[in-house]
C-alpha distance (Angstrom), angle and dihedral (degrees) to the residues before:
residue distance angle dihedral
X1 . . .
X2 3.77 . .
X3 3.80 91.6 .
X4 3.78 91.6 51.2
X5 3.81 89.0 56.7
X6 3.83 93.1 50.2
X7 3.76 117.2 99.2
X8 3.86 92.4 -157.8
X9 3.84 133.6 32.3
X10 3.83 114.2 -114.4
X11 3.81 126.2 -131.3
X12 3.80 108.5 -130.9
X13 3.85 119.4 -147.5
X14 3.83 111.1 -146.7
X15 3.83 139.2 175.2
X16 3.83 127.3 -137.4
X17 3.86 94.1 -66.9
X18 3.79 105.3 126.9
X19 3.82 93.1 -152.7
X20 3.78 91.7 67.6
X21 3.76 93.4 59.6
X22 3.76 94.0 47.7
X23 3.83 93.3 49.4
X24 3.76 95.0 44.7
X25 3.84 93.3 48.6
X26 3.82 88.2 50.4
X27 3.82 91.5 59.4
X28 3.78 94.4 38.6
X29 3.83 98.5 -112.4
X30 3.82 125.4 147.3
X31 3.75 115.8 -123.2
X32 3.86 136.9 -173.3
X33 3.79 127.6 -155.5
X34 3.79 112.4 -125.6
X35 3.82 123.8 164.1
X36 3.83 95.9 -173.0
X37 3.84 129.0 -1.9
X38 3.73 120.1 76.5
X39 3.81 95.3 1.8
X40 3.70 94.9 56.2
X41 3.87 102.5 79.5
X42 3.81 90.8 45.6
X43 3.86 91.3 53.3
X44 3.79 89.8 44.5
X45 3.83 89.8 54.0
X46 3.78 92.9 49.0
X47 3.77 92.7 47.9
X48 3.79 89.1 56.4
X49 3.79 89.8 44.0
X50 3.79 93.3 53.2
X51 3.86 91.5 48.2
X52 3.85 88.3 52.4
X53 3.85 92.6 47.7
X54 3.77 89.0 49.3
X55 3.86 92.4 54.5
X56 3.78 88.7 44.3
X57 3.87 92.0 53.4
X58 3.86 93.4 47.5
X59 3.82 91.3 53.6
X60 3.80 95.8 44.5
X61 3.75 114.6 105.1
X62 3.84 116.9 -135.9
X63 3.83 88.9 -149.9
X64 3.81 93.2 59.5
X65 3.80 120.1 135.0
X66 3.87 120.4 -118.3
X67 3.72 89.2 -104.9
X68 3.78 92.9 51.9
X69 3.88 90.5 48.2
X70 3.84 90.2 53.3
X71 3.88 92.9 48.3
X72 3.85 89.2 48.7
X73 3.82 90.8 50.9
X74 3.77 93.5 46.2
X75 3.76 90.6 49.2
X76 3.70 93.3 47.9
X77 3.76 93.1 49.8
X78 3.74 91.8 48.0
X79 3.80 89.3 54.7
X80 3.81 92.0 49.6
X81 3.77 92.8 49.4
X82 3.85 92.3 46.5
X83 3.78 89.1 48.8
X84 3.83 91.4 52.9
X85 3.78 91.2 48.5
X86 3.84 89.3 56.0
X87 3.82 92.6 50.3
X88 3.84 97.8 40.4
X89 3.82 87.9 -177.7
X90 3.71 118.3 65.0
X91 3.77 115.7 46.8
X92 3.81 113.9 69.3
X93 3.74 118.2 -111.8
X94 3.80 91.1 -117.3
X95 3.81 92.5 53.4
X96 3.85 91.4 50.2
X97 3.83 89.7 51.7
X98 3.82 91.0 49.0
X99 3.83 89.9 50.6
X100 3.76 90.6 51.2
X101 3.78 90.3 49.9
X102 3.84 89.7 52.7
X103 3.77 89.1 50.8
X104 3.75 93.0 55.8
X105 3.79 92.1 42.4
X106 3.84 92.7 53.9
X107 3.86 89.3 43.3
X108 3.75 94.1 61.6
X109 3.83 116.4 117.9
X110 3.80 115.3 -77.6
X111 3.74 95.2 -138.2
X112 3.79 112.8 68.8
X113 3.80 112.3 -172.3
X114 3.82 116.2 -133.7
X115 3.81 109.4 -144.4
X116 3.77 119.6 -151.1
X117 3.85 120.1 -136.1
X118 3.80 92.9 -95.7
X119 3.88 92.7 54.5
X120 3.84 90.8 48.4
X121 3.81 89.5 49.4
X122 3.81 91.8 50.8
X123 3.81 89.7 50.1
X124 3.79 90.8 48.6
X125 3.82 91.6 51.2
X126 3.85 92.6 46.3
X127 3.74 87.9 53.6
X128 3.88 92.7 52.1
X129 3.88 89.0 52.2
X130 3.75 121.4 -16.0
X131 3.73 92.3 -173.9
X132 3.84 90.4 69.4
X133 3.79 112.4 110.4
X134 3.81 121.8 -108.1
X135 3.83 87.8 -108.6
X136 3.84 91.8 55.1
X137 3.78 90.3 48.2
X138 3.80 91.4 46.5
X139 3.81 91.2 57.3
X140 3.87 89.5 55.0
X141 3.74 95.4 47.7
X142 3.87 101.7 34.6
X143 3.80 98.1 -111.8
X144 3.77 134.8 114.9
X145 3.82 123.6 -103.2
X146 3.76 95.5 -107.3
X147 3.90 94.0 46.5
X148 3.85 89.5 51.7
X149 3.87 88.9 50.0
X150 3.76 90.7 49.3
X151 3.87 93.7 48.6
X152 3.82 92.8 47.2
X153 3.76 93.1 49.3
X154 3.86 87.1 49.4
X155 3.87 90.8 51.6
X156 3.77 90.4 49.9
X157 3.79 94.6 47.8
X158 3.82 91.2 48.5
X159 3.81 89.7 52.2
X160 3.85 95.3 -116.0
X161 3.80 90.1 118.1
X162 3.85 108.0 51.3
X163 3.84 97.7 177.4
X164 3.87 144.0 -50.0
X165 3.71 120.6 -101.1
X166 3.83 140.6 -177.2
X167 3.74 118.3 -126.0
X168 3.87 104.5 -131.2
X169 3.77 121.1 -166.8
X170 3.80 100.2 -140.2
X171 3.78 89.7 -176.2
X172 3.81 85.9 71.6
X173 3.83 88.8 54.3
X174 3.81 89.9 56.9
X175 3.80 102.0 -96.3
X176 3.76 133.6 124.8
X177 3.82 123.7 -152.2
X178 3.76 123.5 -126.6
X179 3.77 125.6 -176.2
X180 3.78 124.4 -152.8
X181 3.82 118.3 -162.3
X182 3.83 116.0 -164.3
X183 3.78 134.9 -169.2
X184 3.89 113.5 -164.0
X185 3.86 132.3 -140.0
X186 3.75 134.7 -178.9
X187 3.81 90.3 17.0
X188 3.72 131.8 160.4
X189 3.78 120.5 -162.8
X190 3.80 92.0 -111.4
X191 3.85 92.1 50.9
X192 3.86 89.6 48.3
X193 3.85 90.7 54.3
X194 3.77 89.4 48.8
X195 3.79 93.9 52.3
X196 3.83 92.5 46.1
X197 3.82 90.9 48.4
X198 3.81 89.4 49.7
X199 3.81 90.2 58.4
X200 3.78 92.9 42.2
X201 3.76 91.4 54.5
X202 3.80 94.1 51.4
X203 3.79 105.3 106.7
X204 3.79 93.4 -141.9
X205 3.76 96.8 53.6
X206 3.80 116.8 113.7
X207 3.74 101.1 -176.2
X208 3.86 137.7 4.1
X209 3.77 112.1 -168.0
X210 3.84 132.2 173.6
X211 3.80 111.0 -142.4
X212 3.78 139.0 -156.9
X213 3.73 98.3 -147.6
X214 3.75 144.8 65.4
X215 3.87 87.4 -36.7
X216 3.71 131.5 48.5
X217 3.78 102.2 -152.7
X218 3.87 134.3 20.9
X219 3.86 117.9 -160.5
X220 3.82 117.6 -176.5
X221 3.79 115.9 -167.4
X222 3.76 137.6 -177.6
X223 3.83 114.6 -124.3
X224 3.76 122.9 -164.0
X225 3.84 96.5 159.9
X226 3.81 115.2 31.6
X227 3.79 91.3 -155.0
X228 3.89 88.8 56.7
X229 3.78 88.5 54.1
X230 3.83 89.6 47.9
X231 3.81 90.6 54.6
X232 3.79 91.6 46.7
X233 3.75 93.0 51.9
X234 3.77 93.8 45.4
X235 3.75 88.3 53.3
X236 3.85 88.8 48.7
X237 3.83 91.2 52.8
X238 3.77 90.5 47.4
X239 3.77 90.1 59.7
X240 3.78 105.4 31.0
X241 3.79 111.9 15.9
X242 3.86 92.3 111.3
X243 3.86 87.9 64.0
X244 3.80 95.9 50.7
X245 3.79 112.0 89.6
X246 3.83 86.7 -175.2
X247 3.77 139.2 -28.0
X248 3.83 138.0 -165.1
X249 3.74 130.8 -156.8
X250 3.84 120.6 -153.5
X251 3.75 132.8 -179.9
X252 3.88 119.1 -127.8
X253 3.75 110.6 -131.5
X254 3.79 109.4 168.6
X255 3.78 137.7 -0.5
X256 3.88 122.8 -166.4
X257 3.82 118.2 -165.9
X258 3.78 121.5 -154.5
X259 3.77 132.2 -155.2
X260 3.78 117.6 -92.2
X261 3.82 93.6 -104.5
X262 3.84 90.0 147.9
X263 3.80 83.6 83.7
X264 3.85 87.5 66.9
X265 3.83 104.9 39.0
X266 3.79 89.7 158.3
X267 3.77 91.4 63.7
X268 3.88 123.5 70.9
X269 3.86 112.1 -146.9
X270 3.74 132.5 177.5
X271 3.74 128.3 -158.9
X272 3.82 92.2 49.0
X273 3.85 97.7 159.2
X274 3.82 109.7 120.6
X275 3.79 101.5 178.1
X276 3.80 142.4 -30.4
X277 3.83 132.4 -136.4
X278 3.74 119.9 -160.5
X279 3.79 134.9 178.7
X280 3.80 118.6 -114.0
X281 3.70 132.0 42.8
X282 3.78 133.7 106.8
X283 3.81 114.6 -52.2
X284 3.77 118.5 -115.1
X285 3.85 114.6 -116.4
X286 3.74 104.5 -125.2
X287 3.81 131.9 173.0
X288 3.87 136.4 -151.2
X289 3.85 93.3 -84.3
X290 3.83 92.2 51.1
X291 3.83 89.7 48.8
X292 3.84 92.7 49.2
X293 3.75 92.2 50.7
X294 3.82 90.3 48.2
X295 3.70 91.3 47.8
X296 3.78 92.5 52.7
X297 3.85 98.8 44.3
X298 3.79 91.1 43.0
X299 3.87 87.8 78.1
X300 3.78 101.5 19.2
X301 3.75 108.6 35.3
X302 3.84 94.1 165.4
X303 3.78 95.4 58.7
X304 3.86 109.4 131.2
X305 3.78 118.9 -110.8
X306 3.75 91.2 -120.4
X307 3.81 91.6 58.0
X308 3.78 90.2 51.5
X309 3.79 91.4 47.7
X310 3.82 92.7 52.6
X311 3.79 91.8 45.7
X312 3.77 94.3 54.7
X313 3.83 97.6 31.0
X314 3.80 94.9 -120.4
X315 3.84 132.9 112.8
X316 3.77 122.0 -83.0
X317 3.81 87.3 -124.1
X318 3.79 89.1 58.2
X319 3.83 90.7 50.1
X320 3.81 92.4 48.5
X321 3.76 92.1 48.7
X322 3.78 92.2 51.2
X323 3.75 94.9 47.5
X324 3.85 90.6 49.6
X325 3.86 88.9 49.5
X326 3.77 91.8 50.0
X327 3.83 89.1 51.0
X328 3.86 92.2 47.6
X329 3.79 92.4 49.0
X330 3.88 90.2 51.8
X331 3.83 95.8 -115.2
X332 3.77 90.9 116.9
X333 3.77 110.2 45.9
X334 3.83 100.6 176.4
X335 3.72 146.9 -22.4
X336 3.78 108.7 -120.6
X337 3.79 145.6 178.5
X338 3.81 124.0 -120.8
X339 3.83 110.0 -138.3
X340 3.83 123.9 -162.6
X341 3.77 97.2 -131.6
X342 3.82 94.3 -166.9
X343 3.80 89.6 64.3
X344 3.88 91.2 62.4
X345 3.72 96.4 39.4
X346 3.77 100.2 -99.0
X347 3.84 136.6 116.9
X348 3.80 137.6 -157.6
X349 3.82 119.4 -123.0
X350 3.84 128.7 -177.6
X351 3.79 112.2 -157.5
X352 3.83 121.1 -167.7
X353 3.72 116.0 -144.8
X354 3.86 117.9 -160.7
X355 3.83 115.4 -166.1
X356 3.78 132.0 -153.7
X357 3.80 88.3 -148.9
X358 3.80 118.0 29.3
X359 3.83 91.5 -156.5
X360 3.85 88.2 77.5
X361 3.76 90.4 62.5
X362 3.80 96.7 97.8
X363 3.78 93.3 46.7
X364 3.82 90.8 57.3
X365 3.86 89.2 43.4
X366 3.78 91.0 52.9
X367 3.79 91.3 48.3
X368 3.80 91.8 53.7
X369 3.67 101.5 38.1
X370 3.83 96.6 82.8
X371 3.78 96.0 43.0
X372 3.86 110.6 112.8
X373 3.80 92.7 -137.2
X374 3.84 93.2 62.0
X375 3.82 111.6 102.9
X376 3.86 102.2 163.0
X377 3.77 140.6 6.0
X378 3.79 118.1 -154.3
X379 3.75 127.4 -164.7
X380 3.79 118.7 -167.5
X381 3.83 144.7 160.8
X382 3.76 116.1 -120.1
X383 3.72 104.6 25.6
X384 3.85 134.3 47.7
X385 3.75 123.6 -10.9
X386 3.77 92.3 -125.6
X387 3.80 127.7 17.4
X388 3.77 112.0 -173.6
X389 3.78 124.2 175.8
X390 3.82 117.5 -138.8
X391 3.84 130.3 -163.6
X392 3.78 106.2 -151.0
X393 3.81 143.4 158.2
X394 3.77 97.7 -114.6
X395 3.77 148.4 -26.3
X396 3.88 93.1 -82.5
X397 3.83 88.7 59.9
X398 3.80 89.3 53.5
X399 3.76 92.8 50.7
X400 3.86 90.4 49.3
X401 3.81 90.4 51.1
X402 3.81 93.8 47.2
X403 3.75 88.8 49.3
X404 3.86 91.0 51.6
X405 3.74 90.4 51.9
X406 3.83 92.8 48.7
X407 3.82 90.7 48.5
X408 3.76 95.5 48.2
X409 3.79 93.6 47.3
X410 3.76 96.3 32.7
X411 3.83 114.6 175.1
X412 3.81 96.8 16.0
X413 3.78 99.7 76.0
X414 3.83 113.7 84.2
X415 3.87 94.4 -169.9
X416 3.78 144.2 -32.5
X417 3.81 127.4 -140.8
X418 3.74 132.1 165.5
X419 3.83 145.5 -148.3
X420 3.80 126.5 -133.8
X421 3.78 111.7 -169.2
X422 3.83 106.9 -130.9
X423 3.84 97.7 -176.8
X424 3.79 134.7 -9.9
X425 3.81 107.4 -138.6
X426 3.79 95.9 176.9
X427 3.82 136.0 9.2
X428 3.73 116.9 170.4
X429 3.78 122.4 162.9
X430 3.80 98.1 -155.0
X431 3.82 134.8 42.9
X432 3.70 117.5 -111.7
X433 3.87 109.8 -103.9
X434 3.71 132.4 -174.1
X435 3.87 121.8 -156.1
X436 3.71 126.1 -159.5
């Protein structure tokens, strides 16, 4: 499967071990005998690595608690990653990324909360419309208003619910969305922090995310005037180009959001599409009050009408009318809940699917759209043909799904890669605007 995804055939350097030649001939790979040369630093590194693992094993207590085992594993992986950073030569880039993934996998919270069916139904209903009252949610899940309120408060206190947010279609406000993917080079930790802060401070940045994958940093920005973005990017390169090994800019075309059916993996549902956001269309004519309301509910979608009215010195009826009008015009797509997936034993993965023939795109889309693990489907120009986002238990489940896709659509997929978000430095659902 790995060789089928390779665009070129590798040349393998081997020593005198006869088993190498037999195995490589069997899979049709070219090999070359080399006692020293290019193989030498790799074997030197692994000899030191084995020595460190041996010392680690001798010191490890078989009576350790689960928490102690995790701390040992995290510490060991940190040492390996630091050692690779010092050498910069020997471990393959892919191996380094896998080690980083393992580090973050081991470093997940020890206590995973097990939600009962009622809690999962409440989360599901909150995601459909978190501005619904506790009484309205109670009717849907079969609980009283006070019980729903108690359970929501408990989910908030336990960190399962992070916040409530409004989905705002910024295309309707006259913005396009560009994404910049960056790989770093010659970078110190202080310089990396400086570059990240530079993008965080940019008033048109939507998201700034460090990634454990084929890229190091993803920056998503709103663009109203392409020439303004050009000037911003030229300025960025003037300051930081020496630290960018490479970068790519893609244009966001369409995003489809799907219902949180991963909360009910035991139930197979169809018609899972929640809403769709597409570029183009006539911009909505909004004023300062509209913007202030959007800016508030973007990060606190359950805020009561009366609180918004007091904050902006207008009546609650006016606030309600404006929110309804923003929904009717398609500026507000939904009122949702933000769930900390790690608290319930789940993770978000973003595969990238590159096709040999783009005409197969909709076939794969239709295959995935009814899967309970599909949360988003992104369509872009300038990156992968399909960019789904999955909510899964672990990395092994991701590999299994990617293998299933590759098997079902054999011969049409050029390659598959994936993103794992390491840290979200900024996530703002609305550009910063200033009215006269």
